[in-house]
C-alpha positions as CSV (number, residue, x, y, z in Angstrom):
1,X,79.2,26.6,17.8
2,X,82.1,25.1,19.4
3,X,84.5,21.9,18.7
4,X,82.9,20.3,21.1
5,X,79.4,21.6,21.2
6,X,78.9,19.8,17.6
7,X,80.7,16.7,19.5
8,X,78.5,17.0,21.7
9,X,75.6,17.0,19.7
10,X,76.6,13.8,17.4
11,X,76.9,11.8,20.7
12,X,74.2,12.5,21.6
13,X,72.4,11.7,18.7
14,X,74.2,8.7,17.3
15,X,75.8,7.2,20.5
16,X,79.4,7.6,19.4
17,X,81.2,9.6,17.5
18,X,82.1,8.3,14.2
19,X,85.7,8.3,13.4
20,X,85.2,10.1,10.2
21,X,82.8,12.7,12.1
22,X,85.9,13.6,14.7
23,X,88.4,12.9,11.8
24,X,87.2,16.2,9.5
25,X,88.8,19.5,10.3
26,X,87.5,21.9,12.5
27,X,86.6,24.7,8.9
28,X,83.8,22.4,8.1
29,X,82.6,19.7,10.9
30,X,79.9,22.7,11.4
31,X,79.1,22.4,7.6
32,X,79.3,18.8,7.5
33,X,77.3,18.5,11.1
34,X,74.5,20.2,9.1
35,X,74.4,17.9,6.7
36,X,74.4,14.6,8.9
37,X,71.9,15.9,10.8
38,X,69.7,16.9,8.1
39,X,69.2,13.8,6.5
40,X,69.4,11.8,9.2
41,X,66.4,14.1,10.8
42,X,62.5,12.8,10.3
43,X,60.6,14.6,7.6
44,X,58.8,14.3,4.7
45,X,61.7,12.7,2.7
46,X,62.8,9.2,3.2
47,X,66.6,8.7,3.3
48,X,66.4,7.7,-0.7
49,X,65.3,11.2,-1.8
50,X,67.5,13.0,0.6
51,X,70.1,10.8,-0.6
52,X,69.2,11.2,-4.1
53,X,68.6,15.0,-3.3
54,X,72.3,14.9,-1.6
55,X,74.0,12.9,-5.3
56,X,72.2,15.1,-7.4
57,X,73.5,18.2,-5.2
58,X,77.3,17.6,-4.8
59,X,76.3,16.4,-9.1
60,X,75.1,19.9,-10.0
61,X,78.5,21.8,-7.9
62,X,81.1,18.8,-9.7
63,X,82.4,17.6,-6.3
64,X,85.5,15.7,-6.0
65,X,83.7,12.6,-3.3
C-alpha cells in the first residue's frame, strides 16, 4: 500500500491526519496504521482491554517507547 493510500485511510477514519501519524517514516507507517486502526475498530474488546493488550505486548518485547 502506498503512503498516500494509507494517509487517505487515516483521513477517512479520523477526519484529519494527526501530526504524529504524518511524521512516521514510510517503512513503518503501514505497520503503525494497522495497529492504530485495530485499536480504533469496533470489536468485542473495549478500548481499555485493547490498550492493556498493546501495553502487555510492548512490555513483552521490551519496547523502548
